[in-house]
C-alpha positions, 0 to 999 in steps of 0.5 A, a space after each residue: 410776519 408769517 404766523 406760525 401756522 404760516 411758517 409751517 405751511 410756506 418754508 419756502 418763504 423763510 430763509 435759511 441758515 445752515 451750520 454743516 457740519 457741526 463742529 467737535 462733536 463725534 459724528 455728522 450732523 448740521 443744524 438749520 434756522 429758517 428766518 423771517 425777514 426781520 430775522 426772527 428765527 422761526 425753526 431750529 433743529 439738529 440733523 442727523 445727516 448719516 444713517 448706520 443701520 446696525 440694528 438690521 444688519 446684525 439680524 442673522 448673526 450669531 449672538 456671541 459676535 455681538 460684543 465685538 462687532 456692535 462696537 463698530 459703532 463708534 471709535 470713541 465710546 466702543 467699551 460701552 457697546 462691548 460692555 451692553 451687548 455682553 451683558 444683554 448676551 449674559 442674559 441669552 446665556 442664561 447667566 444672571 450673576 457674574 463671578 466676582 473676578 467677571 464683574 469687577 474686570 468689567 467694572 475696571 475696563 467701564 470705569 477706564 472708558 468714562 475716564 478717558 471719554 471724559 477727559 477728551 470731551 473736556 479737554 479736546 472739544 470744549 474747552 476752547 470754548 470755556 478758557 477763549 470765549 465763544 466769540 473767540 477767533 475760531 482760528 484760536 477756538 481749539 485744541 491747538 490754541 489750547 495747547 499755546 495758550 494753557 500747556 499744562 491743560 492740554 497736557 493733562 487732559 492728553 495724559 488723563 486719556 491715556 490713563 483711561 486707554 492704558 485700564 482699556 487696554 489691560 481689561 479688554 486687549 486693545 484700546 479700541 475695539 478689544 475682546 474682553 467680555 465675552 458673554 457669561 464673563 471675560 476672556 481675561 483677569 488682571 495680572 499682578 504685574 498689569 495692576 502694579 502697572 496701573 496703581 503706578 500712576 492711579 496717585 497722579 491721575 487722581 491729583 489731575 482729576 480734582 485739578 480738572 474739577 477745580 478749573 470748570 468751577 472756577 470758569 463757571 463761577 467767573 460766568 455764573 449768571 450767563 452759564 446759567 442762563 445759556 441753553 437752559 432747558 427745564 426737562 425730566 432725567 433719566 439715569 441708572 441707580 443703585 440699591 441704596 440710590 448712589 451714582 451707578 454706571 455699570 448696574 443698577 435700576 432705573 430712576 426718572 425724574 421730573 423738572 423739580 427732582 420729583 422721581 417719576 419711577 424709581 429702581 425699575 427692572 432694566 428689563 422693563 424698559 420697553 414699558 417705560 419708554 417709547 420712541 417717536 418717529 420725527 422725518 426730518 431725522 435719521 435720529 429717534 425720539 424717546 420719550 417716558 411712555 406715561 408723560 406722552 412725546 409732548 411731556 416725556 421727553 428727558 435728558 440722559 448723561 452726566 448732568 442728568 446723573 448727578 441730578 438724580 443720584 442721592 449720594 456717590 460712594 466715593 468720598 472726593 467725588 461726593 464733596 464735589 457732588 454736594 458742592 454742585 448740588 448747591 447750584 440750584 440750592 438742591 434743585 436739579 441743575 437744568 443749565 446745559 453748560 452745567 453738565 461739563 461740570 458734572 462730566 468732570 465730578 464723574 471723571 474724578 468718582 472714575 478715578 477713584 473707583 479705578 483705585 478702589 479695584 487696583 487694590 482688591 485681590 478679586 480683581 485677579 481670580 481665575 474664575 472668569 466665565 459663568 455657564 447656563 440655559 440658553 435663552 431668546 431675549 437679552 438686555 443689556 443697560 448700563 450708563 455709556 459717557 453720554 447717558 443710559 445705553 440700551 442694548 436688546 436682542 432676540 434669538 431664534 432657536 439656533 442662537 441668530 440674532 432675530 430682532 435688535 434694539 439699540 437705544 443710545 444716549 444720544 438718541 435719548 438725549 435728542 429732543 433735549 439737543 433740539 430744546 436747547 438749540 432753539 433756546 440759544 436761538 431765541 435768547 441769543 439769535 433773534 433778530 441779529 444779524 448773524 455771524 460765526 461767533 453767534 453760530 457758534 453758540 449753537 454749536 456750543 450747546 449741542 457739544 455741551 452733551 457731548 453728542 456720539 451722532 454717529 451711535 445715535 443714526 438708527 431709523 425705523 422703517 425705510 430710508 428716504 432716497 431720491 433717484 435721478 436719472 441724468 442725460 450725457 449733457 446733465 439735464 435731468 431726464 427722470 427723478 423717483 422719490 422714496 419716502 420714509 413711509 416706503 411709498 415711492 412717486 414720480 416727480 413732476 420733471 419737463 419732457 418726462 410726464 408721459 412715465 408719471 401715470 404708473 407711479 403718481 406725482 408727487 409735486 415736487 
């Protein structure tokens, strides 16, 4: 059997198993497992195989385009990028405090976004595994199977998402890629007619949200021992909280806790994120690996998203969700819950919170106010941070004297979760796959672990430096004549190719 050092030095001696693509997630990714001759898993990695490049190609664009431009990163969580960019642009135009109407319209938009995204993930992507079991037949383990076997659950999921999208349409102009938030405020309020339209269904939405929490509690408790163990990884956690330590999705300060719940930093100014957090680059993924700077890359990686937020907060401001939070906290006797599958429970508590928060806002007269925009003096730097459905989202922009973007840094939720997702799939591979004959149901357990984090892989593909590239020259008969490779550090080398050795000395050989 190969040692760990031999594995690193001679991966070609191992058998490679690839899950490509990872299914029922947003975006494109794959998992590679390296196994020795006895079937023991020597390596398990989540690879992000697409590259978007938003941080680069928005350079040179005027800052006022950002809220509309960067939301094209995604069709699932565009509102999160829209609002994070708008918050950064508020700072760029010198606005530290929006009007009451502008802030409440944005909050309503954000709650609608989180509600519809959580409903989509749980009912469409995750529920087939939870309702039917991880080893159910693949032809049945999908949303069609849910519709056939549990039509009322499927119906409620569809209508919950529809309601969230209606909230987005009313506040931003369109269900996807709207334009409601602008630098310094919003471009429209919510009319009395629109408020009445949303009020008509909010009671039913609240009832469905409560039913969804009750469902995940039943499913979790029925498999408690297995769910507590599965993909359970002790990690630090990061989220926003308000001044009182309440759950906060739109505004607030940064709180980080260690795996035992001890606070590492609290109510930190989001503008200081670059001092608090760092990002590591690894050659096998286009997704970066963030970590808490004070702890270093080995011990400083962390979890974001619903599980981190419910673990981190001291309380939820709405009564129904707070009652459910208290029941959730009892899972680990007041300690942070570390089971990846508990994220689904936390996600639905947040869905219930959003429904309650929407109901409150619909009764707020300031939602229909007339003061929409605040103006200030142009600044060079703007940082917008909020809690996207999948976790803490950072948008950082710097502009020149003409208002053109000269620097952009986006740390999206899935990027923040990169290391903990990799740790989770390693735990599953070690505990459930190691030494076994690999089958589709067993490999699906890897995907179940990834899906718990609801990753948006397209949002997360922001690489630093040069994209690796291979250029092959092939003749008319399909024979390889020459090959150049550009590596992640930007170096370009010519590879050893039969009958093409005469050109190697100009570039050197890469040893392929």
